N, C-alpha and C positions, 0 to 999 in steps of 0.2 A: 899672086892673082887670086888664088883660091880663097885666101884669108879675106881679101877685100870683098869678094863676092858674098861671103858669109855675113859680113857687117851690113851690107846693103839689104840682105834678106831680113835681118833682125829689125832694122829700122822700118822696113815695110810692114812687118807684123805688128809692131807697136802702133803704127799709124792706123792700121785696121782696127785694133782694139779700142783706140780712142774714138774713132768714128762710130763704132758699135755702141759705146757707152753714151755718146751724144744722141744717138738715135733712140736708145731706150729712154733717156731723160726726156727727150722731145715727145716721145709717145706718151709717157706718163703725164706730162704737162697737158698734152692735148686731151687725154682722157679726163683729167681733173677739170679742165675748162669745159669739156662737154658735159660732165656730170653737173658742174655748177650751173651751166646754162640750162640743163634739163630741170634742175631743182628750181631755178629762178623762173623758168617758164611755168612749171607746175604751181609755184607760189602765186605768180601773177594770175594764173587761171583760177585758182581758188579765191583770190581776192576779188576778181571780176565777178565770179559767181555769187560771192557774198554781197557785193555791192548791188548786183541785179536783184537778188532776193530781198535786200533791204528796201530798194525802191518799190518793189511789189508788195511791201508790208509783210513779207514772209520772214519775220524777225528771228524765229527759232532756226530756220534754215540758214539765214545769214550768219547767225552766231556760230553755227556748226562749221560753216565754210571758213570763217575767220580763225576758229580754233585749229582747223587743219592747216591753214596757212602758217600759223604760229608754230606748229609742230615741224613744218617744213623749214621755216626760217624764224627762230625765236627773236632774232635781232631786228626784225622789221617793225619799226616803232609805230608806224601809223595803224597797224593792225590792232594794237591794244586799244587805241582810241575807238576804232570801228567796232571792236568786240564789246567795249563798254556801252556804246550807244545801242547796239543790237540787243544785248541782254537787258538793258534798261527798258526798251520798247517791249520786250518779251516778258516783263515783270520778273525777271531773274535778277533781283537787286543785289544779292550777294556776289554773283558772278560779275555783275557790272562794277561793283565796288572794287573787286580784285583786279579787274582789267584796268580801271582808271588809276589805281595805285601803282600798277606795273608801268603804266604810261608815264606817271609822274616821276618814276625812278630813272627815266631816260634823260638824255641831254636836250632840254627844252629851253626856249626863251621865256622870259617872265610873262609875256602875253599868252603864250601857249599854256604855261602852268596855271595862270589865272583862269583861263577857259576850262582847263581840266578840273580845277578845284570847283568851279561853278557847276560843272556836270556831276562831279562827285557829290556836291551838296544837294543837287536835285535828286540824285539816287537815294541818298540817306533820308531825305524828306519823304519820298515815296514809300520807303521802308519804315516810316514812323520813328526814325531815329533822329529826333529833332536837335538834340545836343550836338551830335556829330555833324549834322547838317549846318548848324550855325557856325561851328568851327571851320568847316570847309569854305563857307562863304567869307568868313573873316580872313582866311588865308588868301583867297582870291583878291580881296580888297587890299591886302598888304602888298601884293605883287602888282596890282593894277587898281589904284584908287578911283579910276574913272569907270570901273566895271559896275554900271548902275543896276544891271540885272541881279548881280550878287547882292548888292545893297538892298534891293527891293525884296528878294526872296529871303534874305537874312531877317528882315523885319517881320515877314510873314511867319517864318519858322520860330522866331523868338516869341511872337504873340501866341502861337499854338502851344509852345512849351510852357509859357506862363499860365495859360488856361488849363493845361493839364495839371500843373502843380496846384492851382486853386481847386480844381476838381478833386484831386487826391486829398488835399487838406480838408475839403468839405466832406468827402467820403469818410475820412478819418474821424472828423467831428461827429458825423452821423452815426458811425459805428460806436463811438464812445458813448453818445447819448442813448443809442439803442441798448448798449450793455448796461448803462445806468438804469434804464427803464426795466430791463430784464431783472436786474438785481433788486430794484424797488418792488417789482411784481412778486419776486420770490419772497421778499421780506413780508409783503402784504399777505401772501398765501400762507407763510409760516404763522403770521399773527392770527389769521383766520382759523388755521388749524388749532392753534393754541387756545383761541377763544372757544372753538367748538369743544375741545377737550374740557375746558373749564365749565362750559355749559352742561356738558354731559355729566361731569362730576356733581354739579349743582342739582341737576335733575335726579341723579341717583340719590343724593342726600335728601332732597325733598320727598322723593318717593319713599325713602326709609322713614322719614319723619311722618309721612302720611300713614305708612304702615303702623308705626308706633302709636299714632293717634287713633287709628282704627282699632287697634288692640286695646287701648285704654278705654275707648268708648264701649267696646263689647264687654270688657270687664266691669265697667260701671253699670251697664245694663243688667248684667248678671247679679251684680251686688244689689241694685235697686229691686230687682225681681225677688231676690232673697229676702230683703227687708219687707217687701210687700207681702210675701208669703208668711213671714213671721208675724207681721201685724195682723193679718187675717186670722191666723191661728189664735193670737191673743184675744181678738174680738170674739171669736167663737167661744172661748173659754168664759169670757165675761158674760156673754149672753146665756150660756148654760147655767152659770151661777145665779144670774138674776131670775131666770125661770124657776129655778129650784126654790128660791125664797118666796115667790108668789104662789106656789102650790098650797092649797088649804090643808090644814091639819085634820086628820081623821078623829072623830069623837069616839070616846070609849063609853058606850052605853052600858 
């Protein structure tokens, strides 16, 4: 009888242990569910705040609320789309591009992807990235050939991109012409400087020649003056000789 009583007590203890483990497991599950519920409530509250801020055109505040919601639950797909729209309206185009790209990585239908690519194309166009914009609109049309807004905006972006290329080509031609003009002006200036140097040399040579001529003239004048002086001396001698011949002889009485 004593042995039987011991077995009954052992079975009763095992039963209590099993019940305790079940209680702990249930408690953990309840806590996890409560935590998940709390996070879900917090996430929904943040999304609601973001939506309200967006409706009030407070786009920066809306983007901040969506970012908080994504930190709370990164798997909430719709928040990426909302974040892309809010950042687009707030002129934060890089953040908008990142949000739309994250949204495109999720499990979407072709229609949803086409709309996302359309929004991404608009963001690129506002950021003046027309090549990426055209590519985004093209992706939207591949997924949904009836997406007329993408077709229209792609035509606009293509025209702007072509105009930019023409302007760049024109600016390149203008720069090349300007460089050629600068080179031509430089050559002309060099020629003018060379001509000036040549003229200066000619002026110096002419001045030297004039100096030489002036010296020759002075020497000629001195020579002529010398001849004139000698001629005068000769005439004086002749006159003296003639006067001596005309003088009467004295008579010797």
